[in-house]
MIDRENDREN-641822 format. One record per residue: x, y, z of N, C-alpha, C in turn; residue in one letter. Coordinates in steps of 0.2 Angstrom, whole numbers, padded with zeros to 4 digits, always signed. Layout:
N
XYZXYZXYZA...
This chain:
396
+0145-0028+0182+0139-0031+0180+0139-0031+0172X+0138-0037+0169+0137-0036+0161+0131-0032+0159X+0132-0030+0153+0126-0026+0150+0120-0030+0149X+0114-0028+0150+0108-0032+0148+0108-0034+0141X+0106-0040+0140+0105-0042+0133+0098-0040+0130X+0098-0036+0125+0092-0033+0123+0091-0035+0116X+0085-0039+0115+0083-0041+0108+0078-0036+0105X+0080-0034+0100+0075-0029+0097+0072-0032+0091X+0065-0032+0091+0061-0036+0086+0057-0030+0082X+0059-0029+0075+0056-0024+0071+0055-0027+0064X+0050-0024+0061+0048-0027+0055+0053-0027+0049X+0057-0021+0048+0061-0021+0043+0066-0015+0044X+0072-0015+0041+0076-0009+0042+0073-0003+0039X+0073+0003+0043+0071+0009+0041+0076+0015+0042X+0075+0020+0038+0080+0025+0038+0079+0029+0045X+0074+0028+0049+0073+0031+0055+0076+0027+0061X+0075+0021+0061+0077+0017+0067+0084+0014+0066X+0086+0012+0061+0093+0008+0060+0098+0013+0062X+0098+0019+0061+0104+0024+0063+0104+0024+0071X+0098+0024+0074+0097+0024+0081+0100+0018+0084X+0099+0012+0081+0102+0006+0084+0109+0006+0083X+0112+0009+0078+0119+0010+0077+0122+0014+0083X+0118+0020+0084+0120+0024+0090+0120+0021+0096X+0115+0017+0098+0115+0013+0104+0120+0008+0105X+0122+0005+0100+0127-0001+0100+0134+0002+0102X+0135+0009+0099+0141+0012+0100+0141+0016+0106X+0136+0019+0109+0136+0023+0114+0131+0022+0120X+0127+0017+0119+0121+0016+0124+0123+0011+0130X+0128+0008+0130+0130+0004+0136+0125-0003+0136X+0123-0005+0130+0118-0010+0129+0122-0016+0125X+0120-0022+0126+0122-0027+0122+0115-0029+0118X+0115-0027+0112+0109-0028+0108+0110-0032+0102X+0104-0035+0099+0104-0038+0093+0097-0036+0090X+0097-0034+0084+0091-0033+0080+0088-0039+0076X+0082-0041+0077+0079-0046+0073+0074-0043+0068X+0076-0043+0062+0072-0040+0057+0068-0046+0054X+0061-0044+0052+0056-0049+0050+0055-0049+0043X+0059-0044+0039+0058-0043+0032+0064-0039+0029X+0065-0040+0023+0071-0036+0020+0069-0030+0016X+0063-0028+0017+0061-0021+0014+0065-0016+0017X+0067-0011+0013+0071-0005+0015+0078-0006+0012X+0081-0012+0012+0088-0014+0010+0087-0018+0003X+0082-0021+0002+0081-0024-0005+0075-0021-0008X+0076-0019-0014+0070-0015-0018+0063-0018-0017X+0058-0015-0015+0052-0017-0014+0047-0012-0017X+0041-0014-0019+0036-0009-0021+0033-0006-0015X+0033+0001-0015+0029+0005-0010+0022+0007-0013X+0017+0004-0011+0011+0006-0014+0008+0013-0014X+0010+0016-0008+0009+0023-0008+0013+0028-0012X+0019+0027-0013+0023+0030-0017+0022+0028-0024X+0020+0022-0025+0019+0019-0032+0025+0018-0036X+0030+0016-0032+0037+0015-0035+0041+0010-0031X+0045+0006-0034+0050+0001-0031+0056+0005-0029X+0059+0004-0023+0065+0007-0021+0067+0004-0015X+0074+0005-0013+0077+0003-0007+0080+0010-0005X+0081+0011+0002+0085+0017+0004+0092+0017+0002X+0095+0022+0001+0102+0023-0002+0107+0025+0003X+0105+0024+0010+0110+0024+0015+0111+0018+0018X+0116+0016+0021+0118+0010+0024+0114+0009+0031X+0109+0005+0031+0105+0004+0037+0107-0002+0041X+0113-0006+0039+0114-0012+0043+0121-0012+0046X+0125-0007+0045+0132-0007+0048+0132-0004+0055X+0136-0007+0059+0137-0004+0066+0134-0007+0072X+0130-0012+0071+0126-0015+0076+0125-0023+0074X+0124-0027+0079+0122-0034+0078+0115-0034+0075X+0114-0038+0070+0107-0039+0067+0107-0046+0064X+0101-0048+0062+0100-0054+0058+0093-0054+0055X+0092-0057+0049+0085-0057+0046+0083-0064+0047X+0076-0064+0049+0073-0070+0051+0068-0072+0045X+0069-0077+0042+0065-0079+0036+0057-0078+0037X+0055-0074+0032+0048-0072+0032+0044-0077+0027X+0040-0081+0029+0037-0086+0025+0030-0084+0022X+0028-0078+0023+0022-0075+0021+0022-0076+0013X+0016-0078+0010+0015-0078+0003+0017-0071-0001X+0014-0066+0003+0015-0059+0000+0018-0055+0006X+0024-0055+0007+0027-0051+0013+0025-0044+0012X+0022-0041+0018+0020-0034+0018+0019-0032+0025X+0019-0025+0026+0017-0022+0033+0010-0019+0032X+0007-0021+0027+0000-0018+0026-0005-0023+0029X-0004-0029+0031-0009-0033+0034-0006-0038+0039X-0010-0041+0043-0008-0045+0049-0004-0051+0047X-0006-0054+0041-0002-0060+0039+0004-0059+0035X+0006-0052+0034+0012-0050+0030+0018-0052+0033X+0019-0053+0040+0025-0055+0043+0024-0061+0047X+0026-0067+0044+0026-0073+0047+0033-0076+0047X+0035-0077+0053+0042-0079+0054+0043-0085+0059X+0041-0091+0057+0041-0096+0061+0047-0098+0065X+0053-0096+0062+0059-0097+0066+0061-0092+0071X+0057-0087+0072+0059-0081+0076+0060-0083+0083X+0056-0087+0086+0056-0088+0093+0062-0093+0094X+0064-0097+0090+0070-0101+0090+0076-0097+0090X+0076-0092+0086+0082-0087+0086+0083-0083+0092X+0077-0081+0095+0077-0078+0101+0080-0082+0107X+0077-0088+0107+0079-0093+0112+0087-0094+0112X+0090-0095+0106+0097-0096+0105+0101-0090+0107X+0098-0084+0106+0102-0078+0109+0102-0077+0116X+0096-0079+0119+0095-0078+0126+0095-0071+0129X+0090-0067+0126+0090-0060+0129+0087-0060+0136X+0089-0054+0139+0087-0053+0146+0080-0049+0145X+0079-0046+0139+0073-0042+0138+0072-0041+0131X+0066-0040+0129+0064-0039+0121+0061-0032+0121X+0064-0028+0116+0060-0022+0114+0056-0023+0107X+0050-0023+0108+0045-0025+0102+0042-0018+0099X+0043-0018+0093+0041-0012+0089+0034-0014+0086X+0028-0012+0089+0022-0014+0086+0019-0021+0088X+0013-0022+0087+0009-0028+0089+0005-0031+0084X+0005-0028+0078-0001-0029+0073+0000-0035+0068X+0005-0039+0069+0007-0044+0064+0007-0051+0068X+0006-0056+0064+0006-0063+0067+0013-0064+0071X+0018-0062+0068+0025-0064+0072+0025-0060+0078X+0022-0054+0079+0022-0051+0085+0019-0055+0090X+0013-0058+0089+0009-0062+0094+0013-0068+0096X+0017-0071+0091+0021-0076+0093+0027-0074+0097X+0030-0069+0096+0035-0066+0101+0032-0065+0108X+0026-0062+0108+0023-0061+0115+0022-0067+0118X+0019-0072+0115+0018-0079+0118+0024-0082+0121X+0029-0082+0117+0036-0084+0119+0039-0081+0125X+0038-0074+0125+0041-0070+0130+0037-0071+0137X+0031-0072+0136+0027-0073+0142+0028-0080+0145X+0029-0085+0140+0030-0091+0143+0037-0092+0146X+0042-0089+0143+0048-0089+0146+0050-0084+0151X+0045-0080+0153+0045-0074+0158+0051-0069+0156X+0051-0068+0149+0056-0063+0147+0052-0056+0146X+0054-0051+0150+0051-0045+0150+0051-0041+0143X+0045-0038+0141+0044-0035+0135+0043-0028+0136X+0047-0024+0133+0047-0017+0132+0043-0015+0125X+0038-0011+0126+0034-0010+0119+0036-0003+0117X+0036-0002+0110+0037+0004+0107+0032+0005+0101X+0028+0010+0101+0024+0012+0096+0023+0019+0096X+0020+0022+0091+0019+0029+0091+0012+0031+0089X+0007+0027+0090+0000+0029+0088-0003+0034+0092X-0008+0037+0090-0012+0042+0094-0019+0042+0093X-0023+0046+0096-0030+0046+0095-0033+0053+0093X-0028+0056+0089-0030+0063+0087-0035+0062+0081X-0041+0065+0081-0046+0064+0076-0050+0057+0076X-0049+0053+0081-0053+0047+0081-0053+0045+0089X-0057+0039+0090-0058+0036+0096-0055+0029+0096X-0053+0027+0102-0050+0020+0102-0056+0015+0101X-0053+0009+0099-0058+0004+0098-0062+0002+0105X-0068+0000+0104-0072-0002+0109-0074-0009+0108X-0079-0012+0113-0081-0019+0112-0075-0023+0114X-0076-0029+0110-0071-0035+0111-0064-0032+0109X-0064-0029+0104-0057-0027+0101-0054-0022+0107X-0058-0017+0109-0055-0013+0114-0053-0016+0120X-0057-0021+0123-0055-0025+0129-0048-0029+0127X-0048-0032+0121-0042-0036+0120-0036-0031+0120X-0036-0025+0117-0031-0021+0117-0028-0019+0124X-0033-0017+0128-0031-0015+0135-0028-0021+0138X-0031-0027+0137-0028-0033+0141-0021-0034+0138X-0020-0033+0132-0013-0034+0129-0008-0029+0132X-0010-0023+0132-0005-0018+0135-0004-0018+0142X-0008-0021+0146-0007-0022+0153-0001-0027+0154X+0000-0031+0149+0005-0037+0150+0012-0034+0148X+0013-0028+0145+0020-0026+0144+0023-0024+0150X+0029-0026+0151+0033-0024+0157+0034-0016+0158X+0035-0013+0152+0036-0006+0152+0034-0004+0144X+0033+0003+0143+0031+0006+0137+0035+0012+0136X+0038+0013+0130+0041+0020+0129+0036+0024+0124X+0036+0030+0126+0031+0034+0122+0036+0040+0118X+0034+0041+0112+0038+0046+0108+0036+0053+0109X+0030+0055+0111+0028+0061+0112+0021+0062+0116X+0019+0068+0117+0013+0069+0121+0007+0065+0118X+0005+0066+0112-0001+0062+0109+0000+0055+0110X+0006+0052+0109+0007+0045+0110+0006+0043+0117X+0008+0047+0122+0007+0046+0129+0000+0045+0130X-0004+0050+0128-0011+0050+0129-0014+0043+0127X-0012+0041+0121-0015+0035+0118-0013+0029+0123X-0007+0028+0126-0006+0023+0130-0010+0024+0137X-0011+0030+0139-0015+0031+0145-0022+0029+0144X-0025+0030+0138-0032+0028+0137-0032+0021+0136X-0027+0017+0135-0027+0010+0135-0026+0007+0141X-0025+0011+0146-0024+0009+0153-0017+0007+0156X-0012+0009+0152-0005+0008+0154-0004+0013+0160X-0002+0010+0166+0000+0015+0171+0005+0020+0170X+0005+0026+0173+0010+0031+0171+0017+0028+0174X+0017+0024+0179+0023+0021+0181+0027+0017+0176X+0023+0014+0171+0026+0010+0166+0028+0014+0160X+0027+0020+0160+0028+0024+0154+0034+0028+0154X+0038+0028+0149+0045+0031+0149+0046+0035+0142X+0048+0041+0143+0049+0045+0137+0055+0044+0133X+0054+0041+0127+0060+0040+0122+0058+0043+0115X+0060+0049+0114+0057+0053+0109+0059+0050+0102X+0055+0052+0097+0057+0051+0090+0062+0055+0088X+0067+0053+0084+0073+0057+0082+0075+0055+0075X+0079+0059+0072+0082+0057+0065+0090+0057+0066X+0093+0055+0061+0100+0054+0061+0103+0061+0060X+0106+0064+0065+0109+0070+0065+0116+0070+0061X+0119+0064+0060+0125+0064+0056+0123+0065+0049X+0117+0064+0046+0115+0065+0039+0112+0072+0039X+0107+0073+0043+0103+0079+0043+0107+0085+0047X+0113+0087+0044+0117+0092+0047+0118+0097+0041X+0115+0103+0043+0115+0109+0038+0122+0111+0036X+0127+0110+0040+0133+0112+0038+0137+0108+0034X+0135+0102+0032+0139+0098+0028+0139+0101+0021X+0145+0102+0018+0146+0105+0011+0142+0101+0006X+0142+0095+0006+0139+0091+0001+0131+0093+0000X+0128+0094+0006+0121+0096+0005+0120+0103+0002X+0125+0108+0004+0125+0114+0001+0126+0114-0006X+0131+0110-0008+0132+0110-0016+0126+0107-0019X+0123+0102-0017+0117+0099-0020+0111+0104-0020X+0110+0108-0015+0105+0113-0015+0106+0118-0020X+0112+0121-0020+0114+0126-0025+0113+0123-0032X+0115+0117-0033+0114+0115-0040+0106+0114-0042X+0102+0112-0037+0095+0111-0038+0092+0118-0039X+0094+0123-0035+0091+0130-0037+0093+0132-0044X+0099+0131-0046+0101+0133-0053+0097+0129-0058X+0096+0123-0057+0092+0119-0061+0085+0121-0062X+0082+0123-0056+0075+0126-0056+0074+0133-0058X+0080+0136-0059+0080+0144-0060+0077+0148-0055X+0079+0146-0049+0076+0150-0043+0081+0155-0041X+0079+0161-0042+0084+0167-0040+0085+0167-0032X+0090+0170-0030+0091+0171-0023+0086+0174-0019X+0082+0179-0022+0077+0182-0018+0071+0178-0017X+0070+0173-0020+0064+0169-0020+0064+0164-0013X+0059+0164-0010+0058+0160-0004+0054+0153-0006X+0055+0148-0003+0053+0141-0005+0048+0139+0001X+0042+0137-0001+0038+0133+0003+0039+0126+0001X+0040+0121+0005+0042+0114+0003+0037+0109+0006X+0034+0104+0002+0031+0098+0004+0035+0092+0002X+0036+0088+0006+0040+0082+0005+0037+0076+0008X+0035+0071+0003+0032+0065+0006+0027+0062+0001X+0023+0057+0003+0019+0054-0002+0013+0058-0004X+0012+0059-0010+0007+0063-0013+0000+0059-0013X-0003+0059-0007-0009+0055-0006-0014+0059-0002X-0021+0058-0003-0026+0062+0000-0025+0064+0008X-0023+0059+0012-0022+0060+0019-0017+0065+0021X-0012+0066+0017-0007+0071+0018-0009+0078+0016X-0015+0079+0012-0018+0085+0010-0013+0089+0005X-0010+0086+0001-0006+0091-0004-0010+0095-0008X-0016+0093-0010-0021+0097-0014-0023+0103-0010X-0024+0103-0004-0026+0108+0001-0021+0113+0001X-0015+0111+0001-0009+0116+0002-0008+0119-0005X-0009+0116-0011-0008+0119-0017-0014+0124-0018X-0020+0122-0016-0025+0127-0017-0024+0133-0013X-0022+0132-0006-0020+0138-0002-0015+0142-0005X-0010+0139-0008-0004+0143-0011-0007+0147-0017X-0011+0144-0021-0013+0148-0027-0018+0153-0025X-0022+0152-0020-0026+0158-0018-0022+0163-0014X-0017+0162-0011-0013+0167-0008-0009+0171-0012X-0006+0167-0017-0002+0170-0022+0003+0175-0019X+0007+0172-0015+0012+0176-0011+0018+0179-0016X+0020+0185-0015+0025+0188-0019+0032+0185-0018X+0036+0183-0023+0043+0180-0022+0043+0174-0018X+0038+0170-0019+0038+0163-0015+0036+0158-0020X+0039+0152-0020+0037+0147-0024+0036+0141-0020X+0032+0136-0022+0030+0130-0019+0033+0124-0023X+0037+0120-0019+0040+0114-0022+0037+0108-0018X+0034+0103-0022+0032+0096-0020+0038+0091-0022X+0040+0088-0017+0045+0082-0018+0041+0076-0016X+0041+0071-0021+0038+0065-0019+0033+0062-0025X+0031+0056-0024+0026+0053-0029+0020+0050-0025X+0015+0049-0029+0009+0046-0026+0003+0047-0030X-0002+0044-0028-0008+0044-0032-0011+0051-0034X-0010+0056-0030-0012+0063-0032-0008+0067-0036X-0002+0064-0038+0003+0068-0042+0000+0071-0049X-0003+0067-0053-0006+0069-0059-0011+0075-0058X-0016+0074-0053-0021+0079-0052-0018+0085-0050X-0013+0085-0046-0009+0091-0043-0006+0095-0049X-0003+0091-0053+0001+0094-0059-0005+0098-0063X-0010+0094-0064-0015+0097-0069-0018+0103-0065X-0019+0103-0059-0022+0109-0056-0017+0115-0056X-0010+0114-0055-0005+0119-0056-0005+0122-0063X-0006+0117-0068-0006+0119-0075-0012+0124-0076X-0017+0122-0074-0024+0126-0075-0023+0133-0072X-0020+0133-0067-0019+0140-0063-0013+0144-0066X-0010+0141-0071-0004+0144-0074+0002+0145-0070X+0003+0140-0065+0008+0140-0060+0014+0135-0062X+0012+0130-0066+0017+0125-0067+0023+0127-0069X+0029+0125-0066+0036+0127-0067+0037+0134-0068X+0032+0138-0064+0033+0145-0063+0034+0147-0056X+0028+0146-0052+0029+0146-0045+0027+0140-0042X+0025+0135-0045+0024+0128-0042+0029+0123-0046X+0032+0119-0042+0037+0114-0045+0036+0107-0042X+0037+0102-0046+0036+0095-0044+0043+0092-0045X+0046+0089-0040+0052+0085-0040+0050+0078-0038X+0053+0073-0041+0051+0066-0040+0053+0064-0033X+0051+0058-0031+0054+0055-0025+0061+0056-0024X+0063+0058-0018+0070+0059-0017+0072+0054-0012X+0078+0050-0013+0080+0045-0008+0083+0049-0002X+0085+0045+0003+0087+0048+0010+0093+0052+0009X+0098+0050+0005+0104+0055+0005+0102+0061+0001X+0097+0062-0003+0095+0068-0006+0091+0073-0002X+0088+0070+0003+0083+0074+0007+0086+0080+0010X+0092+0080+0013+0095+0086+0016+0095+0092+0011X+0097+0091+0005+0098+0096+0000+0091+0099-0001X+0086+0095-0001+0079+0098-0003+0077+0102+0003X+0078+0100+0009+0076+0105+0015+0080+0111+0015X+0086+0111+0012+0090+0117+0012+0088+0122+0007X+0083+0120+0002+0080+0125-0002+0075+0129+0001X+0072+0126+0007+0066+0129+0010+0067+0134+0015X+0062+0139+0015+0061+0144+0020+0056+0141+0025X+0051+0137+0023+0046+0134+0027+0044+0127+0024X+0043+0122+0029+0041+0116+0027+0034+0115+0030X+0030+0112+0025+0023+0111+0027+0021+0104+0027X+0017+0101+0032+0015+0095+0033+0007+0095+0035X+0003+0096+0030-0004+0097+0032-0009+0091+0033X-0006+0086+0035-0009+0079+0036-0016+0079+0040X-0021+0075+0038-0026+0074+0042-0028+0067+0044X-0024+0063+0040-0025+0055+0041-0022+0053+0048X-0026+0048+0051-0024+0046+0058-0017+0042+0058X-0015+0040+0051-0009+0036+0051-0003+0041+0052X-0004+0047+0052+0002+0052+0052+0004+0052+0060X+0006+0047+0062+0007+0046+0069+0012+0050+0073X+0017+0053+0069+0022+0057+0071+0024+0063+0066X+0026+0061+0060+0029+0065+0055+0036+0067+0056X+0040+0062+0055+0047+0063+0056+0051+0067+0051X+0047+0069+0045+0049+0074+0041+0050+0081+0044X+0046+0082+0050+0046+0088+0053+0053+0088+0057X+0055+0083+0060+0061+0082+0063+0067+0084+0058X+0067+0081+0053+0072+0082+0048+0072+0089+0046X+0066+0092+0044+0066+0099+0042+0069+0104+0048X+0067+0103+0054+0070+0107+0060+0077+0106+0061X+0079+0100+0060+0087+0099+0061+0090+0103+0055X+0087+0104+0050+0090+0108+0044+0089+0115+0045X+0086+0117+0051+0085+0124+0052+0079+0127+0048X+0074+0123+0046+0069+0125+0043+0062+0125+0047X+0059+0130+0049+0053+0130+0053+0047+0127+0049X+0042+0124+0053+0037+0120+0050+0030+0123+0051X+0026+0122+0047+0018+0123+0047+0015+0116+0047X+0011+0114+0052+0008+0107+0052+0001+0108+0054X-0003+0103+0053-0010+0102+0055-0010+0100+0063X-0015+0101+0066-0016+0098+0073-0017+0091+0073X-0017+0087+0068-0018+0080+0068-0011+0077+0067X-0006+0080+0066+0001+0078+0065+0004+0076+0072X+0006+0070+0073+0007+0067+0080+0012+0071+0084X+0017+0074+0080+0023+0078+0084+0021+0085+0085X+0015+0087+0083+0013+0095+0084+0014+0097+0091X+0011+0094+0096+0012+0096+0103+0019+0097+0105X+0023+0092+0103+0030+0092+0105+0034+0097+0102X+0034+0097+0095+0039+0101+0091+0036+0108+0089X+0030+0108+0087+0028+0114+0083+0023+0118+0088X+0025+0123+0091+0021+0128+0095+0019+0134+0091X+0013+0135+0090+0010+0140+0085+0013+0147+0087X+0016+0150+0082+0019+0157+0083+0026+0157+0086X+0028+0151+0089+0034+0151+0092+0040+0147+0089X+0038+0141+0088+0043+0137+0084+0040+0135+0077X+0035+0137+0075+0031+0136+0069+0024+0138+0069X+0020+0135+0065+0013+0137+0064+0009+0131+0064X+0002+0131+0067-0002+0126+0067-0009+0128+0064X-0012+0124+0061-0019+0125+0058-0024+0119+0060X-0030+0120+0060-0035+0114+0061-0035+0110+0055X-0034+0103+0055-0033+0099+0049-0039+0099+0045X-0045+0100+0047-0051+0100+0043-0053+0106+0040X-0049+0112+0042-0051+0119+0040-0046+0121+0034X-0048+0120+0028-0043+0122+0023-0043+0129+0022X-0048+0133+0024-0047+0140+0024-0042+0143+0029X-0042+0139+0035-0037+0141+0040-0030+0139+0037X-0029+0134+0033-0023+0133+0030-0020+0139+0026X-0024+0142+0022-0022+0148+0018-0020+0153+0023X-0024+0155+0028-0023+0160+0033-0016+0159+0036X-0015+0153+0038-0009+0151+0042-0003+0151+0038X-0004+0149+0032+0002+0150+0027+0004+0157+0026X-0001+0162+0025+0000+0169+0024+0003+0172+0031X+0001+0169+0037+0004+0172+0043+0011+0169+0044X+0012+0163+0042+0019+0160+0042+0024+0164+0038X+0022+0166+0032+0026+0170+0027+0028+0177+0030X+0022+0180+0033+0023+0186+0036+0028+0186+0042X+0027+0181+0046+0031+0180+0052+0038+0179+0050X+0040+0175+0045+0046+0174+0043+0050+0180+0040X+0046+0185+0037+0049+0191+0035+0051+0195+0041X+0046+0195+0046+0047+0200+0052+0052+0197+0057X+0051+0191+0059+0055+0188+0064+0057+0181+0063X+0059+0180+0057+0062+0173+0055+0067+0171+0059X+0072+0175+0060+0078+0173+0064+0076+0170+0071X+0072+0174+0074+0069+0172+0081+0066+0165+0081X+0061+0164+0076+0058+0158+0075+0062+0152+0074X+0067+0153+0070+0072+0148+0068+0076+0146+0074X+0078+0151+0078+0082+0150+0084+0078+0145+0089X+0072+0147+0090+0067+0143+0095+0066+0136+0092X+0065+0135+0086+0064+0129+0083+0071+0125+0084X+0076+0128+0083+0083+0124+0084+0084+0122+0091X+0082+0126+0096+0082+0124+0103+0078+0118+0104X+0072+0119+0101+0067+0113+0103+0069+0107+0100X+0071+0106+0094+0073+0100+0091+0080+0097+0094X+0083+0101+0097+0090+0099+0100+0088+0094+0106X+0082+0094+0108+0080+0089+0114+0077+0083+0111X+0077+0082+0104+0075+0076+0101+0080+0072+0097X+0085+0070+0101+0091+0067+0099+0092+0059+0102X+0096+0056+0099+0097+0049+0101+0099+0048+0108X+0103+0052+0111+0105+0052+0118+0099+0052+0122X+0094+0056+0121+0088+0056+0125+0084+0050+0124X+0083+0048+0118+0079+0042+0117+0082+0036+0120X+0088+0036+0120+0092+0030+0123+0091+0030+0130X+0092+0036+0133+0091+0037+0141+0084+0034+0143X+0079+0036+0139+0072+0034+0141+0071+0027+0140X+0074+0024+0135+0074+0016+0134+0078+0013+0140X+0083+0015+0142+0087+0012+0147+0083+0012+0154X+0079+0018+0155+0075+0018+0161+0069+0013+0160X+0066+0012+0154+0061+0007+0153+0064+0000+0154X+0070-0001+0152+0073-0008+0152+0074-0009+0160X+0077-0004+0163+0078-0005+0170+0072-0007+0174X+0067-0003+0173+0060-0005+0176+0058-0012+0174X+0058-0013+0168+0056-0020+0166+0060-0026+0169X+0066-0025+0170+0070-0030+0173+0069-0031+0180X+0067-0025+0183+0066-0025+0190+0059-0028+0192X+0055-0029+0188+0048-0031+0189+0048-0039+0191X
C-alpha cells in the first residue's frame, strides 16, 4: 500500500517543528508536504517580544517537501487573526491531493479556509496545538460553544503533554480521538557531546571570567513580565548563594530595568551577567554553562516551554513554575527538577535555594533521572503518535 499523503499546514518555519518534519520525511514512512503560510523564521522579521529583527541561523527547509503559499495580509503576523491570509492555499492543497491534513492551530483566517475546504471535500483533519488551562478557565458563552463545536469536527487530535490533554478534554474531544505526540527538540543540535558546543562554552566562560568552581543559574528567553525574569533576579539577589552566578540570555522590554536592578544591588558583571539574544546554533553552548536552568513563567502563553527540553537534552536540570505547560511531564519536584507556585515569588527564592542544595548533595542522581525522562520526548515517539492519529482519522 502507498504511504498516506499528509499535507501539513503551519504558519511559518520554526526551529522546533521544521527538524521534526525532516525527521518524519526520512524515517516516518509518510509522504508529506508542508504548506507554509508566511516566511518568518527564514526571512528576517521583527519579533516584537524580543524587540529585534532576526531569522533563525539553522537550515529549516532542507530534507522534506515544502512550499510557501503567498500571504496577502497587509501586515503579515501571527499576532492577530487577519495576519495570515493565503487565498491560494486551498488550490494548492487540491492540486497536491492529500489523504489527510495535519493542521497546526486554528486562530487565523487561513486556518478557517482550510477547515472549510477539508470538510467540503471530506478530507480528514488531524489537529495539533499545545494550549492549556493552567491559571485560567476556558471561554464560555458563544465563544466557548463555537470552540467546542469546532473541536468536535476534527477527525483526531494530537496532544503534547498532560496539561494539553486536559485542555482538549475540557473542549469535549473524546479520549478515543486523542493521541500522544510529545513536544521535542532537535537532538542532532542539542547534543552535549558535540565538540563545537564545548569549545564555544569554554570560550564564553573565559570571556565572562567564570572560574571552574562557579556554578551557573541560567535564564534564556524573552525578557518580558510573563516569564518573570525580575522575580528570578530578586530571588537570586536575596539568596546570595556562594560561588553561584546568574546569567540572562535574551532581549526584551524588561532588560533595561533588570540591568538597573542588578547594578543597584552591586551584582552587575560580578554575579549577574546579561548576554544578548542567542540564535539557535549558539544555544547549546549557553546551556553547557549552566548547572541549573530556570523558567519561572506565569503567563498562560507559556504553553509548553521547549527551552526546558533543550536544557534537559544538554543534561541541565530545570526549575520551573507550575504554570509552565511541560511541568507535569518533564519536571517532577525533587526528582527530575524543581517546581514552585507561579504566583509565589517567596517560594521561588526558597525553591532556588533548595535546588542549589540538592545539586550539591545529589546532583548526579537528579541529572540521571532528568536524562531518562527527556529520552521519552523524541521525534520517534512524536511520529508514532501522529501515525496512530492519522490511521484513526483515515479509518473514520
